[in-house]
N, C-alpha and C positions, 0 to 999 in steps of 0.2 A: 654655367649654373646661375640661376636667377638670384639676385640679392633681394630677398623678400623684405628685409627690414628697410632697405633703401626705397624699394617700390612703395611700401606702406607710407613712409614719410612723405614721398612725393604726392601720393594720392590724398593724404590728409591735408597737404598744403595747397592743393589745387582747388579750383572753383567746384563746390560740391554738386551743383546741378539742380534739377535734372538737365541733361543735355539733349538737344535735338538738332536736326539738320534741316536745311531748306535750300532751294536752288531757284535762281531767276536768270533768264536770258539777259545778256549784257546788251543794252540798247545801243545801236550804232556801231557795234564792234565789227570791224571788217572781217574778222575771223569767225564770226558767228559763234562766239563762245558762250558758255553758261557758267555762272558763278555759283559755286556750292560753298556753304559755310556751316559751321557748327556753332550753335548758340547755347549759352547757359545763363540763366537768370538775367536775360536781356542783353548779355554781352556776347560779342562775337569771339569765340575761342580761336577759331582758325577759318580760313577761307582759301579757296583755290579756284582756278579757272580751267575749264576743259572745253574742248571742242564738243559741240552738241552731238556729234556723231560717235563720241567715245562713250561706250556703255559702262566703263569702269568708274566713271566719275561719281555717279550716284551711289554705287556700292561702297566706294571708299569713304564717302561722306557718312553713310550709314554706319560703317565700321567704326570710324572715329567717334561718332556720337554714342555708340553702344559701349565702347571701352572707356566709360567715364569713371571718375574717382570712386563713386559709390559702388559701381560694379566691381572694380578692382579690390576695394576693401572687403566686400562681401566674399569674393573668391579667396582672399588671403585668410579670412576668418574660417571659412569652410575647410580650407586646407589644414589649418591648425587643429580644428576639431577632428578631422580624419586621422591626423598623426596621433593625437591622444587616444582615439579609439583603437588604433593599431597597436599601441603599447599595451593597452588593457587586454586586447585579444591575445597578444603574445604571452602575457602573464597567465591568462586563463588557460591557454594551450599548454603551457608548462605544467600547471597544476593538474590538468586533465590527463596528460601523459604519465605523470607520476602516479596518479590514481589508477590508471589502467595497468601500469607495471605492477603495482601492489596487488591488484585483483588477479593478475596473471600468475604471480608467484604463489598466492594462496590456492588458486585452483589447481596448480600443478602438484600440490601436496595432498590433495583430497582424493581418496580412492572411491570408485563408484560403489564398491561393496560396503565401505564404511558409511556412505550416504544411505544405502538401503537399510543397513542395520540401525542407523540412527533413526530412520523413519519408523522402523518397527518399535524401537524404544520409545519414541515419542507417542506412538499409537497406544502402547501399553500404559504409559504414564497417564495418558488422557483417560483411558478406561478405568484405571485405578482411582483417578481423581473423581470421575463420574460416580463410581460406586461409593466412594467416601461421602460425596455429597448426598447421594440417595440414602445412605445409612444415617447421616445426620438428620435428614428430613424425616425419615421413618422414626428415628428416636424421639424427635420432637412431637410427631403426631401421636405416638403411643406412650409418651411420658416415660420412656427408657425403662425404668425398673418395673413398671407394670407389664411391659412386653416380656421381660425376662421371667416374671412370675407366671404369666400365662403359658409360656413355653414349658417351664418346669412342671406345671400342673398337667399339661397335656401329656408329657412324657410319663409322669407317674400314673396317670389314668391308663395309658397304653400298657404299661408293665402289669398293672393290676388286672386288666382285662385278659392279658395273655395267661396269667396264672389261673384265672377262673376257667378259661377255655381248656387249659391243660387238665385241670381237675375234673371238669365235666366229661372230657373225653375218657379219662381214666375210669370214672364211675360207669359211663355207658359201656365201656369194654367189659367191666366186671359184670354188669347186668345184662350183657348181650346174650343172644340165643346160643351162641357157641360156647358159652362158659358154664361149666358145671359147678353148682354150688357145693362146697365141701360139707361133709357130714361128720358127725361124731365130735372128736376133740378139736377139729379145725373150724367148726361152725361158729363158735364164739369169736374167734379171731377174725373170721371173714366179716361177720356183722359189725364188729368194732371198726374194721378198716373202712367199711361203707359209711358208718356214722361219722368217722373222722373226715372223709371226703366231703360229705354233705355239710358238716359244720364249718369246714374251711371255706367252702364256696359261699355259704351264707355270710360268713365273717367278712370275706373280701368284698362282697356286694354291698355290705352295710357301711364300709369305710369310705371316707372322703379322700381324694388324692392329696 
């Protein structure tokens, strides 16, 4: 296991960089070697000699230069950030699981028929509310009491007209061709009945509702 704290302390104490590498052939070397070195802020951090035929020398020098203190510190900081994000995600996951469990328990207690009936109730409540709003608007437009008075007058007029129609039909029946006028002692009563019908009709027509 990596001791991250120790690694951080070593990186902070080392030459901050930037680091780079270079390589030069060693002049007069009987082994024909190449010197590779890692340099930071003008100082040689490390150097090594390799045979010019060894292809690993340059790669190792590049690796050492790339694993400089600044790179190590950046990696350690990113690792710490990822750990903190992991903890937050774990807490969020717990909350989400509890919420899903609560939703599941609620859904198991709801019957489909209850939902349908509730939809019908909601629809009826909406219709009642709409009618109430319309009634309030109508009451405001017609000044409430004025509308009631107009309805009452219309009803009274209808009743009066029905009485007139009934009396006129009765008179027409009496005056019709198939009706034989009474004679003698009944004639006076007949005439009086006709007069009463006519008077009643005229009286109703002259009244206001």
